[in-house]
C-alpha positions in Angstrom: 128.9 101.0 99.2 127.1 102.1 102.0 125.1 98.9 102.1 128.0 97.1 103.0 128.7 100.1 105.8 128.8 98.5 109.4 125.6 98.6 111.4 124.4 101.5 113.6 124.3 98.9 116.3 126.7 96.7 117.7 126.7 93.9 120.4 123.7 92.5 118.6 124.0 89.3 120.6 123.6 90.9 123.8 120.2 92.5 123.1 116.9 91.1 124.1 114.5 90.0 121.6 112.5 92.7 122.6 115.3 95.4 121.4 116.0 93.2 118.6 112.6 93.6 117.1 111.9 97.3 118.0 115.8 98.2 116.3 114.6 96.2 113.1 111.4 97.8 113.1 113.2 101.2 113.4 115.6 100.6 110.8 112.8 99.5 108.1 111.2 103.1 109.1 113.9 104.6 107.0 112.6 102.7 103.5 109.4 104.2 102.4 110.9 108.2 102.7 114.2 106.6 101.0 112.3 105.4 98.1 109.9 108.2 97.9 112.8 110.0 96.9 113.5 108.5 93.3 109.8 108.3 92.3 110.6 110.7 89.5 113.5 107.9 88.4 110.5 105.2 88.8 108.5 107.2 86.6 110.9 107.5 83.5 111.0 103.7 83.9 107.5 103.6 84.1 106.6 105.7 80.6 109.2 103.6 78.8 107.4 100.3 80.0 103.8 101.3 79.7 104.7 102.9 76.2 106.6 99.1 75.2 104.4 97.2 77.0 101.1 99.0 75.1 103.0 97.9 71.9 103.1 94.3 72.4 106.4 94.5 74.6 107.5 92.5 77.5 109.0 93.2 80.9 112.1 91.2 81.8 113.8 91.3 85.1 117.6 90.0 86.0 119.0 89.5 89.1 121.3 87.2 91.6 120.5 85.6 94.9 117.8 87.8 97.1 117.3 90.2 94.1 116.8 87.7 91.7 114.1 86.1 93.9 112.5 89.6 94.7 112.1 89.7 90.4 111.0 86.0 90.1 108.3 86.5 92.4 107.1 90.5 91.3 106.8 88.5 87.8 105.0 85.1 88.9 102.1 87.4 90.7 101.3 89.7 87.7 99.6 86.9 85.7 96.7 85.6 88.7 96.4 89.1 89.7 95.9 91.0 86.5 95.1 87.8 84.5 97.9 88.6 81.6 100.2 85.9 80.1 103.0 84.2 82.1 104.9 85.4 78.9 104.3 89.2 79.5 106.4 89.5 82.7 109.8 87.6 83.0 111.7 87.1 85.9 115.6 85.3 85.1 117.7 84.6 88.4 121.4 83.9 87.7 122.0 79.8 88.6 118.3 79.0 86.8 115.2 78.2 88.8 117.0 76.1 91.1 118.4 79.1 92.5 115.0 80.7 93.7 115.7 77.9 96.6 119.1 77.0 96.8 122.3 79.6 96.5 124.4 78.6 93.3 128.0 78.6 93.6 129.4 81.4 91.2 126.0 81.7 89.3 126.6 85.5 89.5 129.8 86.0 88.4 129.5 85.0 84.9 129.2 88.4 82.8 127.7 86.0 79.8 124.8 84.3 81.2 122.1 86.5 81.5 122.2 87.2 77.9 122.2 84.0 76.8 119.1 83.5 79.5 117.6 86.4 77.3 118.0 85.0 74.3 116.2 82.0 75.0 113.0 84.1 74.7 113.6 85.4 71.4 114.4 89.5 73.3 113.7 92.3 71.2 113.7 95.9 70.4 109.8 96.2 72.1 111.4 95.0 75.1 112.8 96.0 78.4 115.1 94.8 80.9 115.6 95.5 84.4 118.8 94.7 86.5 118.2 94.1 90.2 120.9 94.2 92.1 121.3 95.5 95.6 125.4 96.2 95.8 124.6 97.4 92.0 127.8 95.5 91.3 126.7 91.7 89.9 128.5 90.8 87.0 125.6 88.7 85.4 123.4 91.4 85.9 125.8 93.9 84.8 126.6 91.8 81.6 122.9 91.1 80.7 121.9 94.9 80.6 125.4 96.0 78.8 124.4 93.4 76.0 120.9 94.7 76.0 121.4 98.0 75.4 124.2 97.4 72.7 121.0 95.9 71.0 118.8 98.8 71.4 116.8 97.3 74.0 115.8 99.8 76.9 117.0 99.2 80.1 116.5 100.4 84.0 118.2 98.8 87.2 117.0 98.8 91.2 119.8 98.9 93.2 120.5 100.6 97.0 123.9 101.8 96.6 124.8 105.8 94.6 126.7 105.6 91.7 126.7 102.1 91.0 128.4 100.3 88.5 125.6 98.7 87.2 123.8 102.5 87.1 126.3 103.2 84.5 125.2 100.8 82.2 121.4 101.5 82.0 119.3 103.7 80.6 117.1 104.2 83.5 118.7 104.0 86.6 117.2 104.0 89.9 119.5 103.6 93.1 117.6 103.8 96.3 120.5 104.7 98.8 119.0 102.2 102.1 122.7 102.5 104.0 123.9 100.6 106.6 121.7 97.3 107.3 120.8 96.1 110.8 123.3 93.1 110.4 126.1 94.7 108.4 125.7 93.5 104.7 122.6 91.7 105.3 120.9 93.2 102.0 117.7 90.5 102.3 117.0 93.6 105.0 116.2 97.2 104.4 118.2 97.1 100.5 115.5 93.9 99.9 112.3 95.9 101.3 112.9 98.9 99.2 113.4 96.9 95.8 110.2 95.5 96.9 108.5 98.3 97.1 109.8 99.8 94.2 108.9 96.1 91.9 105.6 96.7 93.3 105.6 100.5 92.4 106.3 99.7 88.6 104.3 96.7 87.9 101.2 98.1 89.5 101.5 101.0 88.1 102.1 99.9 84.3 99.4 97.4 84.7 97.0 100.3 85.7 97.8 102.1 82.7 97.8 99.2 80.7 94.0 98.9 81.5 93.9 96.0 83.9 91.8 97.7 87.1 88.6 99.1 86.9 88.3 101.9 89.6 90.4 100.1 92.0 89.2 96.8 91.3 91.7 93.9 89.9 88.6 92.8 87.4 90.8 90.4 85.4 92.4 88.6 88.2 92.4 84.8 87.9 89.5 82.8 89.6 92.1 80.2 90.9 90.5 79.9 94.4 87.5 80.2 96.5 88.7 82.7 98.0 89.5 84.9 94.8 86.0 83.7 93.3 84.4 85.5 96.1 86.7 88.6 95.9 85.0 88.2 92.0 81.5 87.8 93.2 81.5 90.6 95.9 82.9 93.3 92.8 80.5 92.6 90.7 78.0 92.7 93.5 79.4 96.3 94.5 79.2 97.1 90.5 75.8 95.9 89.4 74.5 96.6 92.8 72.8 93.1 92.9 72.7 90.0 95.5 75.5 87.6 96.1 73.8 84.4 94.7 73.3 86.6 91.2 77.0 87.8 90.8 77.8 84.6 92.0 76.0 83.0 88.8 77.4 85.8 86.4 81.0 85.5 87.5 80.6 81.4 86.9 78.9 81.9 83.2 81.4 84.6 81.9 85.0 83.4 83.8 85.7 87.1 84.7 84.3 90.1 86.7 85.3 92.2 83.3 83.2 89.9 81.0 80.5 89.5 83.9 80.1 93.0 84.5 80.4 94.4 80.8 78.4 91.7 79.2 75.6 92.5 81.4 75.7 96.4 81.4 75.7 95.8 77.4 72.3 93.7 77.9 71.0 96.2 80.4 
């Protein structure tokens, strides 16, 4: 596995702080170009997601360690950003929610647990499961996608090695070969960055195609703090060409940017 290859750098402890930072950054520069190479594979998976989720399906992420945490983070950010229910994009991590903060010993080695976790959500054929594993060999993830696929559920994966075991067991594999890490085997670095980029691409594109963005704005975002209320107010100002105070009043009246704009235009 190239993610376990020796670092291109040695004697890290002898480098200055400046050199460490420069060299980490130099390695990071390779990640976006590597992700760009797999856009056709990402597109195939996104097409399926748009179709299934447009019919009421859901997106499930399953992963362990850093990969699992990235899935949980992405899932948790979708409701406030796009105003969808919390049960639409769901992140599951080996060891349960406690593993988000603290590693759970041997949790990723259980080949049966991911499917048991998925079954709690009454998973069905409209849903899509994406396994996330930098190595592409995590038993928790492989077992989960295998069982999902057997049940007729569409499956994908995000891995950082070519020819991985996980990729063999999904319908839509995405293999982003990020290569050796700056610190040998520390896949929270380039591999984690690549996974985060791909996750951003997937859910952002899906939400746009499902109508959750208008122009370039998050018109359905939840107004959960003053920063977001201010952002929403300025969106309405820009769209309706009105003063800040009037836009703020409309936002408070209708509760969302979309409703405020649509209702105002309807009665104009």
